[in-house]
Steps between C-alpha positions, in 0.01 A plus 500: 500500500836488667812334366769287654817316395577160633828316580585131543865563414493235236835366389492219237804276462787500415631732773819706498666601827373855503152435368308531832667832588421644160144373524432682830677819389306507175169458686584783732572725196163397349317583823672841521393573145143382572482733796602796287249405231218485747438120534293448821646177647789262494420146618771264627448131574644278769597156369759244606696234310314569172803504263459696178133587578567732804829606667300736733555343845557825696239754374534711816864573407423574140199724575709685761754582232221603258356725768820714503508544121133607466262761632141412413462144378329276747706200624293181489589175662342270250523299719647413844466130574324465837507136600699497818808315376553763233479806719417551872208740521687745724792522253260575221329775696838654582626488139177643352494789751867581444456510123190722545702743709801523268276532191283773660190284505507337160467125588221269391499180703416206276485153655471140400560139589693348206392183319819359340637185651851634447434773757249330731711186515819699540366667815318185621153670479196273499304583184172420674570759769650785293174697456429487879855606573463799264179611669635458852820688417334785325248553777786522752715731281218749460464513878879551536472812282242659720523354860746683729606265639396194298290303747643171400368198306430135574396315192526159327811594299693749709486666839659817622490681837422876523766720345490848348582424138697799375524703287141575404417577135454854383171428327214472750368265608737306274597473124229367261458125518489269202501129423621303203219334306519239219130395508162653534444354849812665634377837362170437691706419811686831462171685499376328815827615667470858373835482316613567152519213242821456297392278224796307349282313255516620139128571468304664228311819569169327424579225757638747752156673490355218713792512735461878561119474541533235763790677670324836537160353589671301777689803628164679532333204675493369856740227388779755523671489840836674466808311611680839532396831644423665173347372169684505174236445223721450202540235229810477281584280205841402360588492131810444285602835352708646220411819310636614168364704207564200278299189605747257356783662701293494819439122441870436420610684821240380743318173395766242582553660840131509575467136391803394715337671800189287460689182416748525786217577745321188380820301531505553869126506570340259247707258292874520574742247641797692630853398601637791712813643346463283193171555306524748213152653474587735213622204291186304578291806412661528157417137434151458654334843510228428243394186683399707809315786334789734412488468121697779344328478160155547656598792728722677240223564253469878438197715449286329768329625812726448802391273787650306786460184290490454121280194402522301176351163445470444870870587568584782729803725464593786731522853349386765756591860450769445238432722207465856380383797715161484335460127549599534867264803544207299379584203725529725804167659432328158511651440849413849612135464389441185719646655816867374520691757708852431394689325224839368595740454209765226475788602281798361693443146371708236321773660305332836442762773462544782757514762216175378344317499833600863564401607148168326532423667831582847355277449196212364709517787749514750221231367260261287712505572871397867515133457410457228761679693765281796431195290586649299781458746782133564414409138467686411830312776682173375360570141610600603852191716540270215396679249727561723804176412693560124445866532601406686819261221592756238417757659730246498777472119462875470545624425854670793666873502586581305812659648814784328688482431866616826658698310765690295251879561503819340387783486747859498395680180594861574409713597791789750433 
């Protein structure tokens, strides 16, 4: 089991003038601390126009800053939006490679397509075409990483003539590839493409068991035709997180933030009606949280086994890894036993305090993480050994890099 921390840069209203700067500075301090404590990954989203829920619209800038304050923690794009109006594929390849170079090869390249109307509509992206755009863009980007020069692309959604896309990433053939997953069918898709699955659903270990079984059996089957030039057989799950020796204090410090994370996500993706610059999601959350499965009374009960969801009389309430070190240890063991490779913790959520987030990380890394870290290397080596023959066959099914016309040239047109 490996561990990551996750950032949306949540900023509930009301806002003061300096709040966004403080938010980013605090997040960088948390990541620097996580690196020193031995946390494996930091994951940073790309979202646009999602007020309060996510003020992380330039993850490449933020992760570049984090790269210069850390030494070991891996820098995960969780994720880069790939539909063409969000980001041109060549620009994505250039940014990922540059970050990989300045971080000494610590980048993980997570990708996605978005599903909020706020973002898709804002960039005039056809919802029916976004999956196809993601696939076309990712296939081209992986070629840009390895082809020298890139032989060009002529597709449905974008075309580009031959160019040598520079720089090239430090990791060869390219950084590990991931895709954001919210449903079981997307996790299956990730396996068919040979890429890691970043599950952003709050799923119980017992349910995740079926996801991991399907994912790894697909990786090992002929269905796996890698979209990149390496295979990243990994499955990660996201959970709200706050650790304290006293369960009631953990709940007081982390539960409302975790619930706001879930509520504000659903506001943009499920049930919300939003007036840009006007709607106050934090205020609505305070008034309506219980109606949408974020009942504080249910989730705040002490002395119970932790889980992604707490159920009572058919009502669900989010809890996750908010509790004592022993409670969190037992929860992690359940994910470890069914083959989840990484747990990604969400602490920067709602109005959770910077000091509490740092204290929580320190306690977790001292009391819980060591036993899982001790097993992680051996378990990872065992997994790779078992999958290596299937991965080798899968890579043989992948089309080789293309070669540009050797006579192709670009003539300067400007006269001096």
